[in-house]
N, C-alpha and C positions, 0 to 999 in steps of 0.2 A: 452402147455405153452404159445405159441404165442397168441392164442385166449384169454387166461387168462390175459395176459399183455394188450391186446387191451381193454378188458372189464374193467380192473382196470383204464386204461387211460380215458375211457369214463366216469367212475364214478367220477374220480378226476376232470375232466372238468365240469361235472354236478354240483358237490359240489362247485367248484370254482365260476361257473356262478351264482349259487344260492346265495352264500355268497356275491358276488359282487352286485347282484341286491338288496339285503337287505341293504347293506351298502351305496348305492349310494344316499340315502336320508339323508341329514345332518340336524339333528334337534338340534344340540348342541347350536346354538345361539338363540333358542326360549326360551323366559323367561316364567317360570311358578312358581307358589307358591303353595306349598303343606302344608296344616295345618291339623294336626290330633288331634282331641279333644277326649281324653279318657273319655267319659261320663260314661262308665260302672264303672270306678274306683271311680268317684265322687258319683255315685248313690249307690253302694254297701258299701260305707264307710260313708254314711249319716245316719242321725237319725231324730227323730221327731223334734228336735230343728233346725237342719240345712236344713231340707227338704224345708221349704218355700223359702229359698234363691235359692235353686236349681230349684224349680218350676218357680220362677220369671225369671231366666236366660234361661230356656229351656221350655217355655210354650207349644210349639208344641209337646212335649213328655209327657205331663201330661193332659189328657182329663179332662175337668172340672167336669164331672159327677162322677169321682173317688175321694172319700174322702181320707184324708191322711193315714187313717188306712189301706187302700188297698195297698198303696205304702210301708208302713212299713212292712206289711205282706210279700210283695214281696221281700223286702230287706233281710228279715230273713228266707225266704223259703230255706229249706235244699237243695233241688235239684238245685235251682237256684244258691245258693252259691257255690255248687260243680262245676257247669258249670263256674261260675266266677273264681273260683280258678284254674281250669284247663286252662282257657283262659289266665290267668296271667302267669302261668308257661310256656306256649308255646309262648305267645306274651309278653314276658318280656319287650321288646321294639319293636318298629315298624320301625326301621331305614332302614331295607332292603325293607320293603313295601313302605316306603317313597321314596326311590330311584326308585323303580319300578313304583310308581305312577307318579313321575316326568317324567320318560321316556314315560309312557302311555299318559300323558297329553300333552307332547310335540308333539307326533305323531298326536294326535287328533287335536291339534291346527294347526299343519302343514296342515292338510286336511280341517279343518274348522276354519279359522282364527278368527271367532267371538266367538269361544268357550271360556267360562270363567270357570276356574277350580273351582269346588265346595268346600265348607267347609266340612271336613270329620269328622263324629262322629262314634265312635265305641260303640257297644251296646252288651247286652246279651238279646236274645229274647226267651229264653227257648225252643230252638230247633224248631223255626218257619222256616221250610225249604222253605216256599214260600216267605220269606222276608229276604233271605240271604244278598242281597245287594239291597238297594232302592235309587233311584236317583230322588229327588224331588226339582224342581226349582234350588236353589243354594246350596242344601244340599245333601250329599252322606252318607247314613247310612250303616254301615258294622256290621253284626252280627257275632262277633268273635266265638261264641259257635257253629257256623256252619262250622268252619274250623279247628277243633281240630285233624284232621287226619283221613284218610279213614278207618283205623283199630281201631279207638277209641271205647271203649266199650259203650260209650254213644249213639252210632248209631246202636247198635245191633238189634233194632227193625225196622230199615230202610232197604229196599231192596238194594242189592249190586249195582244195576245200578244207584241208586241215591247216596248212601254213598261213592262210589268211587271218587266222586267229592267234598266231604266235607273235603277238604284238603287245606292246606295253599298254595300249588302250584297252585291251581285253582282260587285263589282269584282275580288275575288281569283279568282273562277271564270273571269272573262274573261282575266285575266292568265295563269292556269294553262293555259287553252285556247290562248292565243297562243304560249306557250313549248313546249307538248307536241309540236307537229309536228316540232320539232328532233330528237326521239327516236322518233317514231312510224315504224313500218315498214309501208308500204302493201302490201296484197295485190294480186295480179294478176287474180284471178278477178272476173267481173262478175255472178256469180249473186247473187240477193237475199240468201240466207243468209250468203254471204261478206261482202257489204256491211254487213249489220247487225252482224255479229260484229266487223268492223273498227271500226264505230262504238262497239260495246261495249268494245273495247280502249281507245279514246280516253276513254270514260267511266270505265273502271277506272283509267286513269292519274290522273284527277281524284280517285278514291278514295284513291290512295296519296299524292298531293300535298297533298290537303286532307282529311285523315281526320276532322276535327271539323266539317266543313260538311255540312249536311243534304242528303239526296238531292234534295229539291225544288229547292234552290238550285243544286245541281250541274247538273241537267238544265234548269233554268230554268222549272220548272212552279210553278203555284200549288199550295197544299195540296190544293185540290179536285181539280185535275188529277192529282196524284200518287195520291190515293185512287182516282180513276177507273181509272187504268191498273193499279193493284194489284188492285182488285176484279175487273177484266175481263181479267186476264192469260190465263186459260184460254180465254176466248172469242177473244181476239186470236190466240193460237197456233192454235186450232182453225180460224179463218178462213184463216190463212196456209197451213195444211196442206191443208184441203179445197179451196181454190182453186188448189192446186198452184203457189204463189208462191215457195216456198223455193228452187227451182232455176231459176227464171225469170231471164232476162237482160233483161227488159223495162225500159227506162230510165225509164218512167213511174212505176215503183214507188218510185224515189228521190224524186220529187216528192210522191207520195201519202203516204209513210211515213217519210222520212228528213229531208228539208229542213224548215227552220223554217216553220211554217204555223199558221193559227188553229185548224185541226182536221185530223185524218187523214181520208183519203178511202177508206172502205170501200165507198162507194156503197150504203149501207143506212141505215136510220133513225138509227143511233147516231152518225153522222158528227159532227153538231154538238155532241154531248155529249163527244166525244173531244178530247183535246189533239193538237197536231201531234207529229210525230217518235215515234210509238209504235214504229216499227221500231228506232230508236235505243235506246229504253227496253228493248225485248225483247232486243236484242243484248247490252245491259248485263247483263241477268239471266243470259243464257247464259254470258257470260264469268265472271261471279261464281260460277256453278255450277262451271265448269271449275277456277277457282282454289281453290274449296272442296274439290274432289275430287281435285286433283292437286298435288303438292308441287313447284311451280316458282316461279322468281323473276319479277319484273316483266319483266326483260330477256328471259327465256326465253319468257314469254307473248307479247311483242312479236315475237319471231322465229318463233313457231309459226303455221303456216298455219291459216286459219279452218276448213277442213274437219276438221282434226285436233282443234281446240278443240271443234267441234260434236259430233264422234264421242265424245270422251272427257269431255264436260261432264256427262253423265248428267242433262241438263236435263229437268225436269218442271215445267210451270207449276203455280203454287199454286192449289189449289181452294178 
């Protein structure tokens, strides 16, 4: 009983410290403006007569090589209209997303004062999973049909490791990831350790932009997958060290451990138990260790070479 009480006390302190560290940054006085333009509503409710006006207002969404009949066919396409209808049922209004965007933009502006919040347009892209969120200059495009819910029947042809993130809850993560390259400073080294630390920097940017979002949501893991990488951190690190992968420049390592995939490729029995991107997760832990043990700002972190981060991180995998 005594040991149990001590453990509970330690957990409460850890939770308290974690909460305090997240709340110590006050962004309440940072002014941001969030404007969401429901383009999909205008487009799917237009016709041959009103289309020219829409094209004039949004020329960047209407390639000149496409004649009007192409757009009318798209407006009346049965499958696209079904996606439009489903998106309107789920996203009847975007007030919650607007509040979340205000918070996100405030945190981004806190760390990057020159950040100017973009104009936001919502679209239907006919399940274009590679264009869920696009950030271009002063515009942010959101494909609402890619956030209809991880269990939606429209995603039945997608692998689960992808469709688990086609959910409304994952939208802010995708938006933060779309904006972060504007401020990310890419390293030049192609060694595996440098690549995963670069990925760790990107994940740490999400830590700062989305301080109240769970780790599972930020990396796009299920709770089961997050538990797996947490429990196997030592073994993952041991594998990378013993196989002498850290300083390897083998490009195959990117496919095996960094790119999105159903599982990571250790080429041993645990493969199918593992989630993809374990290299990203491990790089994230190294960067977190560096930030814990060194008093530097986010900008300084982004400017610091990966080799220095690794050397001064004092990283030790959890046992």
